[in-house]
C-alpha positions in Angstrom: -125.3 94.7 -107.2 -127.2 95.5 -104.2 -129.0 99.1 -103.3 -127.1 101.9 -102.6 -127.4 103.7 -99.3 -129.3 106.6 -98.5 -127.4 109.5 -97.9 -128.1 111.9 -95.2 -129.4 115.8 -96.7 -130.2 117.4 -93.5 -127.7 118.7 -91.4 -128.8 118.7 -88.4 -127.2 120.2 -85.6 -124.1 121.0 -87.2 -125.4 123.9 -89.2 -125.6 125.7 -86.2 -122.4 124.5 -84.5 -120.3 126.7 -87.2 -121.4 130.5 -86.0 -120.9 129.3 -82.2 -117.5 127.6 -82.6 -116.7 131.0 -84.3 -117.7 133.2 -81.3 -116.1 131.1 -78.8 -112.6 131.1 -80.8 -113.3 135.3 -81.0 -113.2 135.6 -76.8 -110.0 133.6 -76.6 -108.5 135.3 -79.3 -104.5 135.7 -78.5 -102.8 138.6 -79.6 -100.7 138.3 -83.0 -97.2 137.6 -83.5 -96.1 140.9 -84.5 -97.8 142.3 -81.3 -96.3 139.4 -79.4 -92.6 140.4 -80.7 -92.7 144.0 -79.2 -94.3 142.7 -76.1 -91.2 140.1 -75.4 -89.1 143.1 -76.5 -90.5 145.8 -73.9 -88.5 146.3 -70.1 -90.6 144.1 -67.5 -93.4 145.7 -65.9 -93.4 144.2 -62.7 -92.7 146.4 -59.7 -90.8 144.9 -56.5 -92.2 145.9 -53.0 -89.7 148.1 -51.2 -90.4 147.0 -47.3 -91.2 142.4 -48.5 -89.2 142.3 -52.0 -92.3 140.6 -53.2 -92.9 141.3 -56.9 -96.3 143.0 -57.6 -98.6 141.9 -60.3 -98.5 139.4 -62.8 -95.5 138.7 -64.4 -94.9 139.5 -68.3 -98.4 140.9 -69.1 -98.5 144.0 -70.9 -100.4 146.2 -69.0 -100.0 147.4 -65.5 -98.9 145.3 -63.3 -102.3 145.0 -61.1 -104.1 141.6 -60.1 -107.4 141.1 -62.5 -110.4 138.6 -60.9 -111.5 138.7 -64.4 -108.8 136.4 -65.7 -107.2 132.5 -65.0 -105.4 133.1 -61.7 -106.3 136.6 -60.7 -103.7 137.1 -64.1 -100.7 136.3 -61.7 -99.6 133.4 -64.3 -99.0 134.9 -67.7 -97.0 133.6 -70.7 -95.6 136.1 -73.0 -95.1 134.2 -76.1 -98.2 132.5 -75.8 -100.2 135.5 -74.7 -102.6 133.1 -72.3 -103.4 133.1 -68.8 -102.7 130.2 -66.2 -104.7 129.4 -63.1 -101.5 127.9 -60.9 -97.8 128.2 -61.3 -97.7 124.6 -61.8 -100.0 124.7 -65.0 -97.9 127.6 -66.2 -94.8 125.4 -65.7 -96.6 122.8 -67.7 -97.2 124.6 -70.3 -93.9 125.9 -70.7 -93.1 121.9 -71.5 -95.4 121.9 -74.5 -95.1 122.1 -78.4 -97.0 125.1 -79.0 -95.2 127.1 -76.6 -91.8 125.7 -77.8 -92.9 126.5 -81.3 -94.0 130.3 -80.9 -90.5 130.8 -78.8 -88.8 129.7 -81.9 -90.8 131.7 -84.2 -89.9 134.8 -81.6 -86.2 134.0 -82.1 -86.6 134.0 -86.2 -86.5 137.5 -88.1 -89.2 140.2 -87.5 -92.5 139.2 -88.6 -94.7 141.5 -90.9 -97.0 143.9 -89.5 -99.6 146.7 -91.0 -97.0 149.5 -91.4 -94.5 146.6 -93.7 -97.6 145.4 -95.8 -98.9 149.4 -96.3 -95.4 150.4 -97.2 -95.0 147.0 -99.7 -98.5 148.4 -101.6 -97.4 151.9 -101.8 -99.3 153.3 -99.6 -96.9 154.4 -96.7 -96.5 157.8 -95.7 -96.5 160.9 -98.2 -93.1 162.3 -98.8 -93.7 165.9 -99.1 -89.9 167.1 -99.1 -88.5 168.8 -96.9 -90.6 171.0 -94.7 -90.1 175.0 -95.1 -89.5 177.3 -92.3 -93.0 179.6 -91.9 -92.2 182.7 -93.6 -92.9 185.9 -90.9 -94.7 188.7 -92.8 -93.4 192.1 -91.9 -96.2 195.3 -91.4 
């Protein structure tokens, strides 16, 4: 039997990577499924120009139909189920054929996801039941 190889004891750069990666994930954090569930069922917020008939603003966004230069593609190419912005219509079209997008669509077609109110109600922390509200009594003088 030969000598056992020396094991590494120091972590090198990997110790610092964890917090950086977590911070970066937080920047690109998407909307939760219960928020997206409501977004998908909202009416479309895209306005149509009366003069030219063109659509104004991003398709599928949850905010007002205003182009935002801070988002990819000016906010014009938005996937509502995945809550992601894309650079171009071509990129959005390619995204529509991917597995994660199809999984998200399937998840949104199922039963309504649990939300905070459901969890509080199940834990017995829902709205207090104070009975029927009585009308205020007017005192005569």
